[in-house]
C-alpha positions as CSV (number, residue, x, y, z in Angstrom):
1,X,-5.4,39.6,-22.4
2,X,-3.5,37.0,-21.1
3,X,-4.0,33.7,-22.7
4,X,-3.9,29.9,-21.6
5,X,-0.2,29.8,-22.5
6,X,0.7,32.6,-20.0
7,X,-0.9,31.4,-17.1
8,X,1.7,30.2,-14.3
9,X,2.2,26.7,-13.4
10,X,0.6,26.7,-10.1
11,X,-2.6,27.7,-11.6
12,X,-2.6,24.8,-14.5
13,X,-1.5,22.6,-11.8
14,X,-4.6,23.5,-9.7
15,X,-6.9,22.9,-12.5
16,X,-5.1,19.4,-12.8
17,X,-5.9,18.5,-9.3
18,X,-9.3,19.4,-8.9
19,X,-9.9,16.9,-12.0
20,X,-7.6,14.3,-10.3
21,X,-10.0,14.9,-7.3
22,X,-13.0,14.5,-8.7
23,X,-12.6,11.1,-9.2
24,X,-12.1,10.5,-5.5
25,X,-15.7,9.8,-3.8
26,X,-16.6,12.4,-0.9
27,X,-18.8,9.5,1.1
28,X,-18.3,5.9,1.9
29,X,-21.0,4.7,-0.4
30,X,-22.5,1.0,-0.3
31,X,-23.4,0.9,-3.9
32,X,-20.8,-0.1,-6.8
33,X,-19.8,2.1,-8.9
34,X,-22.4,3.1,-11.7
35,X,-21.6,4.9,-14.8
36,X,-24.7,5.7,-17.5
37,X,-23.8,3.8,-20.9
38,X,-26.6,6.3,-22.5
39,X,-28.8,9.0,-21.7
40,X,-32.1,6.6,-21.1
41,X,-29.8,4.5,-18.4
42,X,-33.0,4.3,-15.3
43,X,-31.2,6.4,-12.5
44,X,-34.6,5.9,-10.5
45,X,-33.8,3.2,-8.1
46,X,-31.3,4.4,-4.8
47,X,-29.0,1.6,-5.8
48,X,-28.6,3.1,-9.1
49,X,-28.1,6.1,-8.7
50,X,-24.9,7.2,-10.5
51,X,-21.9,8.5,-8.6
52,X,-21.2,12.2,-7.4
53,X,-17.5,11.6,-9.0
54,X,-16.1,11.3,-11.9
55,X,-15.1,7.6,-13.2
56,X,-11.4,6.7,-13.4
57,X,-11.5,6.3,-17.0
58,X,-13.1,9.6,-17.2
59,X,-10.6,11.4,-15.2
60,X,-7.8,9.8,-16.9
61,X,-8.9,10.8,-20.3
62,X,-9.0,14.0,-19.1
63,X,-5.7,14.6,-17.7
64,X,-4.3,12.7,-21.1
65,X,-5.9,15.2,-23.1
66,X,-4.6,18.0,-20.9
67,X,-1.2,16.5,-21.9
68,X,-1.8,16.9,-25.6
69,X,-2.3,21.0,-25.2
70,X,1.0,22.0,-24.9
71,X,4.3,21.7,-22.8
72,X,2.7,23.9,-19.9
73,X,0.0,21.3,-19.6
74,X,2.0,18.9,-19.8
75,X,4.5,19.3,-17.1
76,X,0.7,20.1,-15.1
77,X,-1.3,17.3,-15.6
78,X,1.7,14.6,-15.8
79,X,2.4,14.2,-12.1
80,X,-1.6,13.5,-11.5
81,X,-1.9,11.4,-14.5
82,X,0.3,8.9,-12.8
83,X,-0.6,9.0,-9.2
84,X,-2.8,6.2,-8.9
85,X,-1.9,3.2,-11.0
86,X,-3.4,-0.2,-11.4
87,X,-2.1,-3.0,-13.0
88,X,-4.5,-5.4,-14.5
89,X,-3.1,-6.9,-18.2
90,X,0.1,-8.7,-18.5
91,X,1.4,-6.6,-21.2
92,X,0.6,-3.2,-19.2
93,X,2.6,-4.4,-16.4
94,X,5.7,-4.6,-18.9
95,X,4.9,-1.2,-20.5
96,X,4.5,0.1,-17.2
97,X,8.0,-1.5,-16.0
98,X,9.8,-0.4,-19.1
99,X,8.5,3.5,-19.0
100,X,9.1,3.4,-14.9
101,X,12.0,1.4,-14.2
102,X,14.0,2.0,-17.5
103,X,16.4,-0.6,-19.6
104,X,17.7,-3.9,-18.4
105,X,20.1,-3.3,-15.3
106,X,22.7,-5.4,-17.1
107,X,22.9,-3.3,-20.0
108,X,22.7,0.1,-18.1
109,X,25.6,-1.4,-16.1
110,X,27.9,-2.1,-18.9
111,X,27.3,1.4,-20.5
112,X,28.5,2.7,-17.0
113,X,31.6,0.6,-17.0
114,X,32.6,1.6,-20.4
115,X,32.0,5.1,-19.5
116,X,34.0,4.6,-16.5
117,X,37.0,3.5,-18.4
118,X,36.9,6.4,-20.8
119,X,36.7,8.8,-18.2
120,X,39.8,7.1,-16.4
121,X,41.5,7.2,-19.5
122,X,40.9,10.6,-20.3
123,X,41.7,11.6,-16.3
124,X,44.9,9.9,-16.9
125,X,45.9,12.0,-20.4
126,X,44.8,15.5,-18.6
127,X,47.4,14.7,-15.7
128,X,50.0,13.5,-18.3
129,X,49.5,16.9,-20.7
130,X,49.3,18.8,-17.2
131,X,52.9,17.7,-15.8
132,X,54.3,18.4,-19.5
133,X,52.7,21.8,-19.4
134,X,54.2,22.5,-16.2
135,X,57.9,21.6,-17.2
136,X,58.0,18.6,-15.4
137,X,60.2,15.3,-17.8
138,X,58.1,13.7,-20.2
139,X,59.2,10.7,-18.5
140,X,57.5,11.8,-15.5
141,X,54.7,12.5,-16.8
142,X,54.2,8.8,-18.2
143,X,55.3,7.7,-15.3
144,X,52.0,9.8,-13.4
145,X,49.7,8.5,-16.2
146,X,50.4,4.7,-15.5
147,X,50.3,5.1,-12.1
148,X,46.9,6.5,-12.4
149,X,45.8,3.9,-14.9
150,X,46.9,1.4,-12.5
151,X,45.6,2.5,-9.1
152,X,42.1,3.7,-10.9
153,X,41.6,0.2,-12.4
154,X,41.0,-3.0,-10.2
155,X,39.5,-6.5,-10.8
156,X,37.4,-6.3,-13.6
157,X,37.4,-2.7,-14.4
158,X,35.9,-1.8,-11.2
159,X,37.2,1.8,-9.5
160,X,37.9,1.4,-5.8
161,X,36.0,3.6,-3.4
162,X,37.6,5.6,-0.6
163,X,36.8,8.1,2.0
164,X,39.8,10.9,1.6
165,X,38.3,13.0,-0.9
166,X,38.5,16.3,-0.2
167,X,35.2,17.9,0.8
168,X,35.7,21.0,-2.0
169,X,35.7,17.7,-4.6
170,X,32.4,16.1,-3.5
171,X,30.1,19.3,-2.3
172,X,29.3,20.8,-6.2
173,X,29.4,24.4,-6.9
174,X,26.9,26.9,-4.9
175,X,25.1,27.7,-8.1
176,X,24.0,23.8,-9.1
177,X,21.2,21.7,-6.9
178,X,22.2,18.3,-6.1
179,X,21.4,15.7,-8.5
180,X,18.0,13.1,-7.6
181,X,19.1,10.5,-5.4
182,X,17.8,8.3,-8.4
183,X,19.8,9.6,-10.8
184,X,22.8,9.4,-8.2
185,X,22.0,5.5,-7.4
186,X,22.1,4.4,-11.0
187,X,24.7,6.5,-12.0
188,X,27.8,6.9,-9.4
189,X,30.6,7.7,-11.7
190,X,31.3,10.7,-10.0
191,X,31.6,10.3,-6.7
192,X,33.5,7.4,-7.3
193,X,35.6,8.6,-10.0
194,X,36.9,11.4,-7.2
195,X,37.1,9.2,-4.3
196,X,39.2,6.5,-6.8
197,X,41.5,9.8,-8.1
198,X,42.0,11.2,-4.8
199,X,43.5,7.5,-3.1
200,X,45.5,7.4,-6.5
201,X,47.3,10.4,-6.0
202,X,47.7,10.1,-2.2
203,X,49.1,6.6,-2.3
204,X,52.2,7.8,-4.7
205,X,55.4,9.6,-2.9
206,X,54.3,12.8,-1.9
207,X,58.4,14.0,-1.7
208,X,58.7,13.2,-5.4
209,X,55.6,14.4,-6.7
210,X,53.8,16.2,-4.5
211,X,53.3,19.8,-5.9
212,X,52.6,18.3,-9.5
213,X,50.1,15.9,-8.4
214,X,48.4,18.7,-7.0
215,X,48.2,20.5,-9.9
216,X,47.1,17.6,-11.7
217,X,44.5,16.9,-9.5
218,X,43.2,20.4,-9.4
219,X,42.9,20.2,-13.2
220,X,41.3,17.0,-13.5
221,X,38.7,17.8,-10.7
222,X,38.1,20.9,-12.7
223,X,37.9,19.5,-15.8
224,X,35.4,16.7,-14.8
225,X,33.2,19.4,-13.2
226,X,33.0,21.2,-16.4
227,X,32.3,18.1,-18.6
228,X,30.1,15.6,-16.3
229,X,28.2,17.9,-13.8
230,X,24.6,17.7,-13.5
231,X,22.1,20.4,-14.6
232,X,18.9,20.0,-12.9
233,X,15.9,19.6,-16.1
234,X,12.4,20.2,-15.4
235,X,11.6,17.2,-17.5
236,X,12.1,13.9,-16.0
237,X,11.8,11.0,-18.6
238,X,10.6,8.4,-15.7
239,X,7.7,9.1,-13.9
240,X,8.1,7.0,-11.2
241,X,8.5,9.9,-9.1
242,X,4.8,10.6,-9.5
243,X,3.4,7.4,-8.7
244,X,1.7,7.1,-4.8
245,X,-0.6,4.0,-5.8
246,X,0.4,1.0,-7.0
247,X,-2.2,-1.9,-6.8
248,X,-2.3,-5.5,-8.5
249,X,-6.0,-6.6,-7.2
250,X,-7.6,-6.7,-10.9
251,X,-4.1,-8.4,-12.4
252,X,-5.3,-11.5,-14.2
253,X,-3.2,-14.0,-16.3
254,X,-6.2,-16.1,-17.2
255,X,-7.0,-16.1,-20.7
256,X,-3.2,-16.1,-22.1
257,X,-3.3,-19.3,-23.7
258,X,-0.2,-20.2,-21.9
259,X,0.8,-23.8,-20.9
260,X,2.0,-24.6,-17.7
261,X,5.6,-24.6,-18.7
262,X,5.4,-21.0,-19.7
263,X,3.7,-19.4,-16.8
264,X,6.7,-21.3,-14.8
265,X,9.2,-20.4,-16.8
266,X,8.6,-17.0,-18.3
267,X,6.7,-15.2,-15.2
268,X,5.6,-11.6,-15.9
269,X,5.7,-10.1,-12.3
270,X,8.9,-10.9,-11.4
271,X,10.6,-9.9,-8.1
272,X,13.9,-8.1,-9.8
273,X,11.2,-6.4,-12.5
274,X,9.3,-5.1,-9.0
275,X,12.1,-4.4,-7.2
276,X,13.3,-2.0,-10.1
277,X,10.0,-0.6,-10.3
278,X,9.6,0.0,-6.6
279,X,13.4,2.0,-6.5
280,X,12.0,4.3,-8.8
281,X,8.8,5.4,-6.9
282,X,9.8,7.4,-3.8
283,X,6.7,8.6,-3.1
284,X,4.8,5.6,-2.7
285,X,2.0,5.2,-0.4
286,X,0.2,2.1,-1.1
287,X,0.5,-1.0,-2.2
288,X,-1.9,-3.7,-3.2
289,X,-0.8,-7.4,-3.8
290,X,-3.1,-10.3,-4.9
291,X,-2.4,-14.1,-5.1
292,X,-1.6,-14.0,-8.9
293,X,1.5,-12.2,-8.3
294,X,2.8,-13.5,-4.8
295,X,5.0,-15.3,-6.3
296,X,7.1,-11.8,-6.9
297,X,7.0,-10.9,-2.9
298,X,10.4,-12.5,-1.9
299,X,12.6,-10.9,0.9
300,X,14.0,-8.2,-1.6
301,X,10.7,-7.0,-2.5
302,X,9.2,-7.0,1.2
303,X,12.2,-5.4,2.2
304,X,11.6,-2.6,-0.4
305,X,8.3,-2.0,0.9
306,X,8.7,-2.2,4.6
307,X,11.9,-0.2,5.2
308,X,11.0,2.7,3.1
309,X,12.0,6.0,4.4
310,X,12.1,6.5,8.2
311,X,10.0,3.5,8.4
312,X,11.5,1.9,11.4
313,X,11.5,3.1,14.7
314,X,11.7,1.4,18.4
315,X,9.8,0.9,21.6
316,X,12.7,1.1,23.5
317,X,16.5,1.4,23.5
318,X,19.5,-1.1,22.9
319,X,21.2,-2.9,20.5
320,X,19.0,-5.4,17.6
321,X,20.4,-8.8,16.3
322,X,23.6,-7.5,17.0
323,X,23.6,-4.0,15.0
324,X,23.1,-0.8,16.7
325,X,20.4,1.0,17.0
326,X,21.4,4.2,14.2
327,X,22.0,0.9,11.8
328,X,18.6,-0.5,11.9
329,X,16.9,3.1,12.2
330,X,18.3,4.0,8.8
331,X,20.5,6.8,10.1
332,X,23.2,7.8,7.6
333,X,26.7,6.9,8.0
334,X,29.4,6.1,6.2
335,X,29.2,2.7,6.1
336,X,26.0,2.5,4.6
337,X,25.6,1.3,1.3
338,X,23.1,3.6,-1.7
339,X,20.3,1.4,-1.1
340,X,20.1,1.6,2.7
341,X,20.5,5.9,1.2
342,X,18.0,5.5,-1.1
343,X,15.4,3.7,0.9
344,X,15.6,6.6,3.9
345,X,14.9,9.3,1.0
346,X,12.1,7.4,0.0
347,X,8.3,7.8,1.9
348,X,7.2,5.4,4.2
349,X,4.3,3.2,3.0
350,X,0.8,4.3,4.5
351,X,-1.1,1.1,3.4
352,X,-0.3,-2.4,2.5
353,X,-2.4,-5.0,0.9
354,X,-1.5,-8.5,1.0
355,X,-4.8,-10.2,1.1
356,X,-4.9,-14.0,-0.6
357,X,-0.5,-14.3,-0.8
358,X,-0.4,-18.0,-0.4
359,X,2.7,-19.0,-2.2
360,X,5.9,-20.5,-0.8
361,X,7.7,-17.7,-2.2
362,X,6.1,-15.1,0.1
363,X,5.8,-16.9,3.0
364,X,9.4,-17.6,3.2
365,X,10.3,-14.2,2.4
366,X,8.0,-12.7,5.2
367,X,9.4,-15.4,7.6
368,X,13.0,-14.1,6.7
369,X,11.8,-10.4,7.1
370,X,10.1,-11.0,10.2
371,X,13.1,-13.5,12.0
372,X,16.0,-10.4,10.7
373,X,13.8,-7.6,12.3
374,X,10.7,-8.0,14.1
375,X,11.0,-11.8,15.7
376,X,12.1,-12.0,19.4
377,X,15.7,-12.7,19.9
378,X,16.8,-16.0,21.7
379,X,20.2,-15.7,23.9
380,X,22.4,-18.6,23.9
381,X,21.6,-19.2,27.9
382,X,17.5,-20.0,26.6
383,X,16.4,-16.1,27.4
384,X,14.3,-14.0,25.1
385,X,14.5,-10.2,24.4
386,X,11.3,-9.3,22.6
387,X,12.0,-7.2,19.3
388,X,11.9,-3.4,19.8
389,X,11.8,-2.8,16.0
390,X,8.2,-0.9,14.6
391,X,6.9,0.4,11.4
392,X,5.0,3.2,12.6
393,X,4.3,4.8,9.2
394,X,1.7,1.8,8.1
395,X,-2.1,2.2,9.2
396,X,-4.1,0.0,6.8
397,X,-2.8,-3.7,6.5
398,X,-4.7,-6.1,4.7
399,X,-4.6,-9.8,5.5
400,X,-7.3,-11.6,4.6
401,X,-6.7,-15.3,3.1
402,X,-3.3,-14.9,3.6
403,X,-3.6,-18.7,5.1
404,X,-0.4,-20.1,4.5
405,X,1.5,-17.8,7.1
406,X,2.0,-19.5,10.5
407,X,1.1,-18.0,13.9
408,X,4.5,-17.7,15.1
409,X,5.6,-15.3,11.6
410,X,1.9,-13.6,11.8
411,X,2.0,-12.3,15.7
412,X,5.1,-10.5,15.7
413,X,4.6,-9.5,11.8
414,X,1.3,-7.8,13.1
415,X,2.7,-6.3,16.3
416,X,5.4,-4.3,14.5
417,X,2.9,-2.0,12.7
418,X,2.3,0.5,15.6
419,X,-0.4,3.1,14.3
420,X,-2.9,0.6,12.7
421,X,-6.5,2.4,11.9
422,X,-7.8,-0.6,9.6
423,X,-6.9,-4.5,10.3
424,X,-8.2,-7.6,8.6
425,X,-7.2,-10.7,9.9
426,X,-9.9,-12.8,8.2
427,X,-9.0,-16.2,6.7
428,X,-5.9,-16.6,8.7
429,X,-4.4,-18.1,11.3
430,X,-4.9,-15.4,14.0
431,X,-4.2,-16.6,17.3
432,X,-6.0,-16.1,21.1
433,X,-2.2,-14.9,22.0
434,X,-1.9,-12.0,19.0
435,X,-5.4,-10.5,20.4
436,X,-4.1,-10.6,23.9
437,X,-0.7,-8.9,22.9
438,X,-2.5,-6.2,20.4
439,X,-5.1,-5.6,23.3
440,X,-1.9,-4.1,25.5
441,X,-0.9,-1.5,22.5
442,X,-1.4,1.8,23.6
443,X,-0.4,3.5,20.3
444,X,-3.2,1.2,17.4
445,X,-6.1,3.2,17.6
446,X,-8.6,0.6,15.4
447,X,-11.4,2.2,13.2
448,X,-11.5,-1.0,11.3
449,X,-10.9,-4.5,12.6
450,X,-11.8,-8.0,10.9
451,X,-11.7,-11.5,12.4
452,X,-13.8,-13.2,10.3
453,X,-13.4,-17.0,9.9
454,X,-10.6,-17.7,11.6
455,X,-10.7,-21.0,13.5
456,X,-7.7,-20.6,15.8
457,X,-9.7,-17.9,17.6
458,X,-11.4,-18.6,20.8
459,X,-15.2,-17.2,22.6
460,X,-12.9,-15.8,25.6
461,X,-9.8,-14.2,23.5
462,X,-12.3,-12.7,21.2
463,X,-14.7,-11.0,24.2
464,X,-11.2,-9.9,26.3
465,X,-9.8,-7.9,23.4
466,X,-13.3,-6.0,22.5
467,X,-14.3,-5.6,26.2
468,X,-10.4,-4.6,27.3
469,X,-8.5,-4.3,24.6
470,X,-7.3,-0.3,24.0
471,X,-7.4,-0.6,20.2
472,X,-11.0,-2.1,20.4
473,X,-12.3,0.9,21.8
474,X,-12.4,3.3,18.9
475,X,-13.8,0.4,16.5
476,X,-16.2,1.5,13.9
477,X,-16.6,-1.3,11.5
478,X,-16.4,-4.9,13.3
479,X,-16.3,-7.8,10.9
480,X,-17.2,-11.0,13.3
481,X,-18.6,-13.2,9.7
482,X,-18.8,-16.9,10.0
483,X,-20.5,-19.3,7.5
484,X,-21.5,-22.9,7.6
485,X,-17.7,-23.6,7.0
486,X,-16.3,-21.7,9.6
487,X,-18.7,-21.2,12.4
488,X,-17.6,-18.2,14.8
489,X,-16.2,-19.1,18.0
490,X,-18.4,-16.9,19.7
491,X,-20.8,-18.2,22.6
492,X,-24.5,-16.4,23.7
493,X,-22.8,-15.4,27.3
494,X,-20.0,-13.6,25.5
495,X,-21.8,-12.4,23.1
496,X,-24.3,-10.7,25.6
497,X,-21.3,-9.4,27.4
498,X,-19.7,-7.9,24.5
499,X,-22.6,-6.0,23.5
500,X,-23.1,-4.9,26.8
501,X,-19.4,-3.9,28.2
502,X,-17.6,-3.4,24.7
503,X,-16.5,0.5,24.7
504,X,-17.3,0.2,20.8
505,X,-20.9,-1.4,21.0
506,X,-21.9,1.2,23.7
507,X,-20.4,4.4,22.2
508,X,-23.1,3.8,19.7
509,X,-21.0,4.8,16.7
510,X,-20.6,1.6,15.0
511,X,-21.1,2.3,11.2
512,X,-20.6,-1.3,9.9
513,X,-21.2,-4.3,12.1
514,X,-21.6,-8.2,10.7
515,X,-22.6,-10.7,13.3
516,X,-22.9,-13.6,10.9
517,X,-23.1,-17.3,12.3
518,X,-23.2,-15.8,15.8
519,X,-25.3,-16.8,18.6
520,X,-28.0,-14.1,18.0
521,X,-31.1,-14.3,19.9
522,X,-33.9,-11.7,21.2
523,X,-32.1,-11.2,24.6
524,X,-28.3,-10.1,22.6
525,X,-30.4,-7.6,20.3
526,X,-32.3,-5.9,23.4
527,X,-28.8,-5.4,25.0
528,X,-27.8,-3.0,22.2
529,X,-27.7,0.7,23.1
530,X,-29.2,2.8,19.8
531,X,-26.4,2.9,16.9
532,X,-28.1,5.6,14.7
533,X,-24.6,5.2,12.8
534,X,-25.3,1.9,11.8
535,X,-25.5,1.2,8.1
536,X,-24.5,-2.2,7.6
537,X,-25.7,-4.7,9.1
538,X,-25.1,-8.3,9.0
539,X,-27.2,-11.3,10.2
540,X,-26.9,-14.5,8.0
541,X,-26.5,-18.0,8.9
542,X,-28.4,-17.8,12.1
543,X,-31.5,-20.1,11.4
544,X,-33.3,-19.5,14.7
545,X,-33.4,-16.0,14.3
546,X,-37.3,-14.5,13.5
547,X,-37.4,-12.1,11.5
548,X,-40.0,-10.1,14.1
549,X,-37.2,-9.6,16.3
550,X,-34.6,-8.3,13.5
551,X,-37.3,-5.8,12.1
552,X,-37.8,-4.6,15.8
553,X,-34.0,-4.4,16.2
554,X,-33.8,-2.1,12.9
555,X,-36.7,0.1,13.9
556,X,-36.1,0.9,17.6
557,X,-32.0,0.6,17.5
558,X,-30.8,1.0,13.7
559,X,-33.2,2.9,11.8
560,X,-30.3,4.5,9.6
561,X,-29.2,0.6,8.6
562,X,-29.3,0.3,4.7
563,X,-28.2,-3.2,3.8
564,X,-29.4,-6.2,5.5
565,X,-28.0,-9.4,4.9
566,X,-30.1,-12.1,5.9
567,X,-28.8,-15.4,3.9
568,X,-30.0,-18.6,5.7
569,X,-31.2,-16.9,8.5
570,X,-34.7,-17.4,10.0
571,X,-37.1,-20.0,10.2
572,X,-39.6,-18.0,7.8
573,X,-37.4,-17.8,5.1
574,X,-36.1,-21.6,5.4
575,X,-36.1,-23.5,2.0
576,X,-38.5,-26.2,3.0
577,X,-41.3,-23.5,3.2
578,X,-43.7,-23.4,0.4
579,X,-43.0,-20.8,-2.5
580,X,-45.4,-18.8,-1.8
581,X,-45.1,-18.5,2.5
582,X,-41.3,-17.4,2.0
583,X,-42.5,-14.1,-0.2
584,X,-45.3,-12.9,2.2
585,X,-43.0,-13.4,5.2
586,X,-40.3,-11.0,3.8
587,X,-43.0,-8.3,2.6
588,X,-45.2,-8.8,5.7
589,X,-42.5,-8.8,8.3
590,X,-39.1,-6.7,6.8
591,X,-40.4,-4.7,3.9
592,X,-43.5,-3.1,4.8
593,X,-42.8,-2.2,8.4
594,X,-39.3,-1.0,7.7
595,X,-39.1,0.5,3.7
596,X,-42.7,1.3,3.2
597,X,-43.8,4.8,3.5
598,X,-47.1,5.7,5.8
599,X,-50.0,5.9,3.2
600,X,-50.6,9.7,2.6
601,X,-54.0,11.4,0.9
602,X,-54.3,14.8,0.4
603,X,-56.6,17.0,-2.2
604,X,-54.9,20.1,-2.1
605,X,-51.4,18.7,-2.2
606,X,-50.0,20.9,0.5
607,X,-48.3,18.3,2.8
608,X,-45.4,16.4,1.8
609,X,-45.6,12.5,2.2
610,X,-43.8,10.8,5.2
611,X,-40.9,9.0,4.7
612,X,-40.8,5.5,5.0
613,X,-39.6,4.7,9.1
614,X,-36.3,3.7,8.4
615,X,-33.8,3.4,5.2
616,X,-33.5,0.1,4.2
617,X,-33.1,-0.5,0.6
618,X,-31.3,-3.6,-0.1
619,X,-31.9,-7.1,1.1
620,X,-29.3,-9.9,0.4
621,X,-31.0,-13.5,0.2
622,X,-30.2,-16.9,-0.9
623,X,-30.6,-17.9,-4.7
624,X,-33.5,-20.4,-3.7
625,X,-35.4,-17.1,-1.6
626,X,-35.0,-14.9,-4.5
627,X,-36.3,-17.3,-7.1
628,X,-39.3,-17.9,-5.2
629,X,-39.9,-14.1,-5.4
630,X,-39.8,-13.7,-9.0
631,X,-39.6,-10.3,-10.1
632,X,-39.9,-8.7,-6.8
633,X,-42.8,-6.1,-5.6
634,X,-43.4,-2.5,-5.5
635,X,-40.1,-0.4,-5.9
636,X,-38.1,-3.6,-4.7
637,X,-36.3,-5.3,-7.9
638,X,-34.5,-8.5,-7.8
């Protein structure tokens, strides 16, 4: 009978994959994650149902336990244990850098330099011995050794690379696999050494030493392969290749009891550490930043994130910024450095979250990236050539709260992403020119679009984009949110035009819609077509909208709405009303008509009770209205 230790790696990996995938929610939930603390925790209410998926802590604990079973389970569970990384504490970030990025690069370079010097000395000595064994004079052997050492060593002991290296020396034997890009990039001794040896030998007089140098070079190359050739192993001590998701959204440094000077002089998340880590994660698919670490997002970090893999493409042909197209597209050639080769081998990002990043370092780095790759090129005669560089790999882009980036930088940056499906421009300096240019894109197909609290947009620009824009036809999640501070610029006429003519509204496939502070009236609500898929509706900060019109709209047009926001909406919920009038208006106009099941009475119990007319279960209100409601009523809780 086969035991667990005899199972093949594929089966063990499938088990670990299931343990990881059960933590991923199957459906989009409008509720926060809920994990019962005890068996007596109530779960009767719809808003407190436990999730159908495991929590992240349970999944990580399960995978960590599997790693402790034996070596086979460790190899199978390790990739899934490192796949999703969320940085929450500064100390955990430092431990992550040490585990993924390894030792300090300065120390590694010092060790590599010493190894190179030792290898050069051994090679020269071997060549001298080969010359003596071949019958040459001892003086010729010493001259050979000195010549090799002098031509291999240059300033500060660095090696002189050259391209005239025989193919048989650079190509490993057929029985061995090539070393990974990570190991090759961190330890380039092999190819640098072989190029330098070839350069040293070919620079000498061939008539005097031709045969002797050829034999010595062959001996040195063979011995080098036997002593330093890389043999692949199953165990990789640095798990960066397993990381697919790196998130700083929950990273905080508050409560560390550090002074302001310490916070400035000794930062935890620095650009050097972040670049070090990113270089070790070739399969990174999503990255999330936050305002607590945006000081590390300089040009090098942004370049490492955006130019990964075959990320750059072109709308047309021609030279860009004086460079040829193949150079920008990162096609391998002999003039390319190791970083470009490594970036080409990496997987391109699919999701980039820069919400809340406002530091001057981030703004300057983004401006440099845009000017180098994405901005229009202005010639000496004043003519403007549009940029042809695009990034088609990223599909989700979050820029919420990026208030410091000017529109001149934001516009070309957003337009460079040609395959977007989710775009959040809330709280930015988004301009009408950006919406007009985005509307002409034939490759962008937006599913989620947010332009909440954008003071520079106009009513006409929003209406034109939603009605005539090609990317807006597929929108199913739309946020036009505004509040008392930033009221939406939409007029009632343009809002009616959007509802009647915009393809995303006429399709009836909207799932999330927030029209807070928009001039919503009964005429606007009557213009809606049925939206059976709408689950969340935002109607806050509309003080003149009656509750009866809201209830009529949900009952006839969107009966599957589950979450309704009515913050500072309707005269019936105004603060100046009496404390008794507010609960009566809410229950009589919203709760009973929409969320109360019809009365049912049966002596035999053969007929099942009818469900409520709608699926409404959450109503968001102001604090004053919630205080007036007290402890709630019936099954509704505060």
